[in-house]
FIDRENMAR-747166 format. One line per field, with one value per residue (C-alpha): residue number from 1; residue in three letters; x negated, y negated, z. Coordinates in Angstrom, 2 decimals. Each point is the difference from the previous one (the first is absolute). Layout:
BEGIN
n: NUM	...
res: ALA	...
px: X	...
py: Y	...
pz: Z	...
# end
This chain:
BEGIN
n: 1	2	3	4	5	6	7	8	9	10	11	12	13	14	15	16	17	18	19	20	21	22	23	24	25	26	27	28	29	30	31	32	33	34	35	36	37	38	39	40	41	42	43	44	45	46	47	48	49	50	51	52	53	54	55	56	57	58	59	60	61	62	63	64	65	66	67	68	69	70	71	72	73	74	75	76	77	78	79	80	81	82	83	84	85	86	87	88	89	90	91	92	93	94	95	96	97	98	99	100	101	102	103	104	105	106	107	108	109	110	111	112	113	114	115	116	117	118	119	120	121	122	123	124	125	126	127	128	129	130	131	132	133	134	135	136	137	138	139	140	141	142	143	144	145	146	147	148	149	150	151	152	153	154	155	156	157	158	159	160	161	162	163	164	165	166	167	168	169	170	171	172	173	174	175	176	177	178	179	180	181	182	183	184	185	186	187	188	189	190	191	192	193	194	195	196	197	198	199	200	201	202	203	204	205	206	207	208	209	210	211	212	213	214	215	216	217	218	219	220	221	222	223	224	225	226	227	228	229	230	231	232	233	234	235	236	237	238	239	240	241	242	243	244	245	246	247	248	249	250	251	252	253	254	255	256	257	258	259	260	261	262	263	264	265	266	267	268	269	270	271	272	273	274	275	276	277	278	279	280	281	282
res: UNK	UNK	UNK	UNK	UNK	UNK	UNK	UNK	UNK	UNK	UNK	UNK	UNK	UNK	UNK	UNK	UNK	UNK	UNK	UNK	UNK	UNK	UNK	UNK	UNK	UNK	UNK	UNK	UNK	UNK	UNK	UNK	UNK	UNK	UNK	UNK	UNK	UNK	UNK	UNK	UNK	UNK	UNK	UNK	UNK	UNK	UNK	UNK	UNK	UNK	UNK	UNK	UNK	UNK	UNK	UNK	UNK	UNK	UNK	UNK	UNK	UNK	UNK	UNK	UNK	UNK	UNK	UNK	UNK	UNK	UNK	UNK	UNK	UNK	UNK	UNK	UNK	UNK	UNK	UNK	UNK	UNK	UNK	UNK	UNK	UNK	UNK	UNK	UNK	UNK	UNK	UNK	UNK	UNK	UNK	UNK	UNK	UNK	UNK	UNK	UNK	UNK	UNK	UNK	UNK	UNK	UNK	UNK	UNK	UNK	UNK	UNK	UNK	UNK	UNK	UNK	UNK	UNK	UNK	UNK	UNK	UNK	UNK	UNK	UNK	UNK	UNK	UNK	UNK	UNK	UNK	UNK	UNK	UNK	UNK	UNK	UNK	UNK	UNK	UNK	UNK	UNK	UNK	UNK	UNK	UNK	UNK	UNK	UNK	UNK	UNK	UNK	UNK	UNK	UNK	UNK	UNK	UNK	UNK	UNK	UNK	UNK	UNK	UNK	UNK	UNK	UNK	UNK	UNK	UNK	UNK	UNK	UNK	UNK	UNK	UNK	UNK	UNK	UNK	UNK	UNK	UNK	UNK	UNK	UNK	UNK	UNK	UNK	UNK	UNK	UNK	UNK	UNK	UNK	UNK	UNK	UNK	UNK	UNK	UNK	UNK	UNK	UNK	UNK	UNK	UNK	UNK	UNK	UNK	UNK	UNK	UNK	UNK	UNK	UNK	UNK	UNK	UNK	UNK	UNK	UNK	UNK	UNK	UNK	UNK	UNK	UNK	UNK	UNK	UNK	UNK	UNK	UNK	UNK	UNK	UNK	UNK	UNK	UNK	UNK	UNK	UNK	UNK	UNK	UNK	UNK	UNK	UNK	UNK	UNK	UNK	UNK	UNK	UNK	UNK	UNK	UNK	UNK	UNK	UNK	UNK	UNK	UNK	UNK	UNK	UNK	UNK	UNK	UNK	UNK	UNK	UNK	UNK	UNK	UNK	UNK	UNK	UNK	UNK	UNK	UNK	UNK
px: -110.89	2.70	1.67	3.34	-1.38	-1.59	3.35	1.76	-2.65	0.29	3.78	-0.34	-2.42	2.45	2.85	-2.08	-1.00	3.59	1.26	-2.57	1.13	3.68	-0.62	-1.94	2.81	2.71	-1.82	-0.08	3.42	3.55	1.93	3.33	-1.40	-1.26	3.47	1.51	-2.23	1.10	3.66	-0.33	-2.13	1.32	0.72	-0.49	-3.58	-0.64	1.14	-2.30	-2.83	0.45	0.03	-3.20	-1.68	1.16	-1.67	-3.23	-0.08	0.86	-2.97	-2.10	0.79	-1.25	-3.22	-0.90	0.89	-2.47	-2.69	1.00	-0.28	-3.66	-0.58	1.80	3.03	3.02	3.25	3.20	1.34	3.05	-1.98	-2.46	2.80	1.69	-3.33	-0.45	3.45	-0.70	-3.28	1.78	2.47	-2.74	-1.96	2.98	1.89	-2.51	-3.29	-1.48	-0.38	-0.19	0.85	-3.54	-0.66	3.22	-0.82	-3.59	1.03	2.83	-2.25	-2.83	2.41	1.62	-3.03	-3.57	-1.62	-2.57	1.29	-2.70	1.43	3.46	-1.34	-2.02	3.05	2.04	-2.80	-0.44	3.77	-0.01	-3.04	1.60	3.11	-2.08	-1.61	3.43	1.03	-3.21	0.55	3.44	-1.24	-2.85	2.37	2.76	-2.37	-0.32	3.72	0.61	0.63	-2.62	-3.06	-3.56	-3.29	-1.40	3.30	-1.73	-2.24	2.99	-0.28	-3.66	0.71	2.50	-2.71	-2.48	2.44	0.94	-3.63	-0.92	2.93	-0.99	-3.65	0.98	2.07	-2.74	-2.74	1.79	3.19	-0.93	2.43	2.87	-1.33	2.25	3.03	-1.51	1.55	3.54	0.14	-1.24	2.87	2.51	-1.21	0.75	3.47	0.62	-0.96	1.94	3.25	-0.61	-0.57	3.22	1.74	-1.17	1.05	3.52	0.23	-1.01	2.64	2.60	-0.87	0.21	-3.62	-0.82	-3.21	-2.24	0.67	-3.53	-1.52	2.12	-0.92	-3.69	0.17	2.00	-2.76	-2.76	1.93	0.09	-3.69	1.09	2.02	-3.24	-0.12	1.21	2.97	3.68	0.72	-3.54	1.19	2.87	-2.37	-2.51	2.87	1.25	-3.47	-0.86	3.26	-0.65	-3.48	1.41	2.80	2.80	3.18	-1.05	3.59	0.71	-3.32	0.90	3.40	-1.79	-2.42	2.76	2.07	-3.08	-0.61	3.61	-0.54	-2.97	2.08	2.87	-2.43	-1.81	2.97	0.66	-3.20	1.77	1.73	-3.30	-0.44	2.82	-0.26	-3.47	-1.69	-0.63	-3.34	1.25	2.98	-0.01
py: -96.30	2.50	-0.05	-0.77	-3.10	-1.13	0.36	-2.01	-2.75	-0.07	-0.34	-2.81	-1.81	0.40	-1.33	-2.95	-0.96	0.48	-2.43	-2.56	0.42	-0.32	-3.13	-1.63	0.78	-1.28	-3.29	-0.59	1.21	-1.41	3.21	-1.56	-0.39	3.58	1.27	-2.14	1.68	3.42	-0.97	-1.06	2.94	2.03	3.52	1.68	-1.29	1.06	3.58	0.08	-1.31	2.86	2.47	-1.52	0.39	3.62	0.67	-1.56	2.32	3.04	-0.70	-0.63	3.52	1.40	-1.98	1.45	3.48	-0.34	-0.80	3.04	2.23	-0.90	1.51	3.25	-0.98	1.09	-1.65	0.17	-3.40	0.51	0.86	-2.82	-2.55	1.13	-0.38	-3.43	-1.12	1.22	-1.91	-3.18	0.38	0.52	-3.00	-2.32	1.32	2.04	-1.91	1.74	3.12	-1.58	1.51	0.91	1.67	1.99	1.22	0.91	2.01	1.76	0.96	1.11	2.22	1.54	0.43	1.10	-3.30	-2.17	-3.07	-2.09	0.74	-1.14	-3.21	-0.76	0.67	-2.50	-2.57	0.35	-0.20	-3.39	-1.23	1.06	-1.94	-3.09	0.31	0.08	-3.04	-1.82	0.66	-1.63	-2.92	-0.71	0.15	-2.11	-2.70	-1.16	-0.85	-1.93	-3.76	-0.62	-1.27	0.70	0.44	3.38	1.80	1.70	1.90	2.18	2.12	1.08	0.55	2.72	1.99	-0.67	1.17	3.20	0.71	-0.35	2.20	2.76	-0.21	0.23	3.14	1.48	-0.57	0.77	1.98	1.99	2.83	-2.51	-1.31	2.18	-1.91	-3.50	-0.81	1.25	-1.49	-3.34	-0.04	1.07	-2.78	-2.60	1.52	-0.06	-3.65	-0.89	1.39	-1.76	-3.20	0.78	0.39	-3.50	-1.34	1.40	-1.50	-3.36	0.39	0.81	-3.31	-1.83	-1.21	-1.89	-1.20	0.60	3.74	0.87	-2.02	1.86	3.36	-0.87	-1.00	3.15	2.15	-1.81	0.37	3.78	0.14	-1.03	3.23	1.71	-2.09	1.74	-2.28	-0.31	-3.07	-0.30	0.05	-2.40	-2.41	0.15	-0.50	-3.09	-1.52	0.63	-1.59	-3.01	-0.39	0.07	-2.42	2.56	0.31	1.83	0.68	1.73	1.81	1.48	1.10	1.83	1.62	1.16	1.48	1.84	1.35	1.20	1.80	1.74	0.90	1.40	2.18	1.10	0.92	3.20	1.36	0.15	3.18	1.86	-0.72	2.49	2.20	1.60	-0.23	3.44	0.15	2.87	-1.90	-0.09
pz: 127.81	-1.00	-3.42	1.64	1.72	-3.27	-1.76	2.71	-0.15	-3.79	0.29	2.57	-2.33	-2.85	2.14	1.16	-3.55	-1.15	2.66	-1.15	-3.63	0.91	2.11	-2.85	-2.44	2.36	0.42	-3.76	-1.13	-0.02	0.70	-0.95	-3.51	0.01	0.98	-2.76	-2.57	1.27	-0.30	-3.64	-1.22	-2.96	1.28	-3.39	-0.25	3.60	-0.72	-3.04	2.19	2.48	-2.91	-1.39	3.38	0.12	-3.37	1.23	3.00	-2.10	-2.27	3.12	1.20	-3.32	0.42	3.40	-1.22	-2.87	2.56	2.04	-3.06	-0.48	3.45	-0.92	2.05	-2.02	1.06	-2.00	-1.04	2.24	3.12	-0.69	-0.42	3.22	1.79	-1.61	1.17	3.52	-0.04	-1.10	2.87	2.58	-1.33	0.34	3.02	2.06	-0.26	3.05	-2.16	-3.47	-3.36	-1.01	3.32	-0.28	-3.52	0.83	3.08	-1.89	-2.93	2.28	1.91	-3.09	-2.26	0.41	-0.88	1.71	1.80	-1.70	-3.46	1.08	1.52	-3.15	-2.17	2.05	-0.17	-3.77	-0.46	1.73	-1.93	-3.27	0.98	0.73	-3.43	-1.68	2.02	-0.92	-3.71	0.08	2.11	-2.43	-2.98	1.55	1.22	-3.62	-0.18	3.23	-0.02	2.69	-1.82	1.00	-1.79	-1.05	-0.57	-2.92	2.44	0.92	-3.16	0.36	3.71	-0.96	-1.79	2.80	2.68	-1.81	-0.85	3.68	1.00	-2.42	1.08	3.67	-0.58	-2.21	2.57	3.26	-0.77	-3.10	0.75	-0.43	-3.32	-2.25	1.33	-0.43	-3.37	0.71	3.51	-1.35	-2.51	2.65	2.30	-2.65	-0.49	3.78	0.25	-3.15	1.43	3.32	-1.98	-1.89	3.37	0.96	-3.42	0.42	3.48	-1.46	-2.71	2.66	1.64	-3.33	0.02	-3.20	-1.68	3.04	0.02	-1.18	2.86	2.54	-1.54	0.15	3.65	0.71	-1.53	1.89	3.27	-0.50	0.98	3.49	0.28	1.04	3.18	3.18	0.62	-0.76	-2.12	-1.41	-3.60	0.72	1.77	-2.88	-2.45	1.84	0.44	-3.65	-1.14	2.24	-1.49	-3.54	0.86	-0.33	2.09	3.16	1.14	-3.30	0.30	3.38	-1.32	-2.83	2.46	2.34	-2.85	-1.26	3.50	0.15	-3.33	1.60	3.07	-2.08	-1.95	3.16	2.15	-1.97	1.57	3.36	-1.20	0.13	3.70	0.57	-3.10	-0.30	-3.40	-1.47	-1.83	-2.16	-1.37	-3.80
# end
């Protein structure tokens, strides 16, 4: 089976799963209520939310560049950020190619570096991001109103998770180990500013005492972003809110606004479809 056919089949699978997610959401939501939430949102908080998301992605570009540096791939911060923006655009608007695929091919073409190193760097970047997300989830779980036994286990789990992460890099990706500490910190910063983006969206919608519960469900739903489907995070967000007895119409409004923040930050990458990125740019 050719690579092109595999890409098309992957895209069809993604479209099929996306349709399922959208249908499930539509069957649960009162869209008139969702539109009402949009109409009453505070624009100032929304602008700050988009800015917060921008900061998260800027720090994310520094993180992947630190991984590249361990493999003797020297990219200026400007070139790396342009490449990062282009990757975001491809991920969101051209899924048949995908952002990671675009970056790997561009770097392989411009630099003398093994494809395997680029693929591992992308993988470790994602794993590091998941670790930052997990840290915030395990901290925030202690402050939600939803009661369940063994909340206290969350704290030792943080140390266990990071210990396992370090050991995995040490045993299987030792050449990346020098970047472990800094990328771990950057991952927490990335997730913090995305959480801040969600917080500002919630403030724009005038959410009151339950704001911590919504933030927790938002963080948990971010794990679904790894699934190959449009609307996976929004569906997980809605289902999680329903399970915790929260307002699912409000939840979807939050998810859609967050997605729009992602789209606004990603669309700048379209420029680099027409303006080639120069690897020598300072």
